[in-house]
Structure formats: C-alpha cells, structure tokens
C-alpha positions as CSV (number, residue, x, y, z in Angstrom):
1,M,2.7,-2.9,-0.7
2,W,1.6,-6.5,0.1
3,D,1.9,-9.6,-2.3
4,E,-0.7,-11.5,-4.1
5,T,-1.0,-14.3,-1.2
6,F,-2.0,-11.4,1.3
7,E,-4.6,-10.1,-0.9
8,Q,-6.2,-13.6,-1.7
9,L,-6.2,-14.4,1.9
10,L,-7.5,-11.0,3.3
11,R,-10.4,-11.0,0.6
12,K,-11.6,-14.6,1.5
13,H,-12.3,-13.3,5.0
14,L,-13.9,-9.9,3.7
15,S,-17.6,-11.2,3.0
16,L,-19.1,-8.0,2.2
17,M,-16.2,-6.9,0.0
18,E,-17.5,-7.9,-4.2
19,A,-14.7,-9.2,-6.4
20,E,-14.8,-5.9,-8.5
21,D,-14.0,-3.8,-5.2
22,E,-10.6,-2.4,-5.0
23,L,-8.4,-3.4,-1.9
24,T,-6.7,-0.2,-1.0
25,A,-4.4,0.3,1.7
26,D,-6.6,2.2,4.0
27,I,-10.1,0.6,4.0
28,N,-11.8,-0.2,7.4
29,L,-11.7,-4.2,7.3
30,R,-14.6,-4.1,9.6
31,D,-16.7,-2.3,7.0
32,F,-16.1,-5.2,4.7
33,G,-17.3,-7.6,7.1
34,L,-14.1,-8.7,9.1
35,D,-15.6,-9.5,12.6
36,S,-13.9,-11.0,15.6
37,M,-14.3,-14.6,14.2
38,G,-13.0,-13.7,11.1
39,M,-9.9,-11.9,12.6
40,V,-9.1,-15.4,14.3
41,A,-9.6,-17.3,11.0
42,L,-7.6,-14.8,9.2
43,M,-4.7,-14.9,11.6
44,S,-4.5,-18.5,11.5
45,S,-4.5,-18.4,7.6
46,L,-1.6,-15.7,7.6
47,E,0.3,-17.8,10.2
48,E,0.0,-21.1,8.0
49,A,0.9,-19.2,4.7
50,Y,4.0,-17.0,6.1
51,G,5.3,-19.3,8.8
52,V,4.9,-16.7,11.4
53,R,3.3,-16.5,14.8
54,F,1.0,-13.6,16.1
55,V,2.6,-12.8,19.5
56,D,0.6,-10.8,22.0
57,D,1.5,-7.6,21.0
58,A,0.3,-8.2,17.5
59,L,-3.1,-9.4,18.7
60,Q,-4.7,-6.0,19.0
61,V,-7.6,-5.2,17.2
62,E,-5.9,-2.0,15.7
63,N,-3.5,-4.2,13.9
64,F,-6.7,-5.6,12.0
65,A,-8.1,-2.2,11.1
66,T,-7.0,-1.8,7.5
67,P,-4.7,-3.9,4.8
68,E,-1.8,-1.7,5.5
69,T,-1.7,-2.1,9.4
70,L,-2.2,-5.9,9.1
71,W,0.5,-6.0,6.4
72,N,2.7,-3.9,8.2
73,T,2.2,-6.3,11.3
74,L,2.8,-9.3,9.5
75,A,6.0,-7.9,7.7
76,A,7.3,-7.0,11.2
77,M,6.9,-10.5,12.3
78,R,8.6,-11.8,9.4
C-alpha cells in the first residue's frame, strides 16, 4: 500500500473528495475531480516529492485511473 505522502498529495488534487471520504485502492480518480490539468499538477508534485521522472510510458491516462494504478506506476519508477 502507499505511504502518507502519496495520500496527502493525491487528496490535494481530488477536488470532489471530502476529508472523511476513504481513499481506497480502486476508486475512480476522475469521479473525484482529477481532470487532465489536475493530472499534470499531480504528476509534478509526485516527481518532486519522490525524485522521479514520469517517462513517456507512464504518461498514459490509464496510469492515473485509480490510486492503486498510480501508486504502482510510481513504485516502478522508484
């Protein structure tokens, strides 16, 4: 499972998620407000926080579908 930094950064970019909402592995991030501009901002935040670079293969919309797929993408780059 992901760490606290990941959850904090992700929640910051989910405008439709309330503080009391549980962030589960399989929620649809788009349903909670993550749009294309949010993906870019989130990607930048993740790169800075984890010292990684999202390469072309990782820039697919599918990798930003759920917290689990995003965490797995990030973990593979670390």
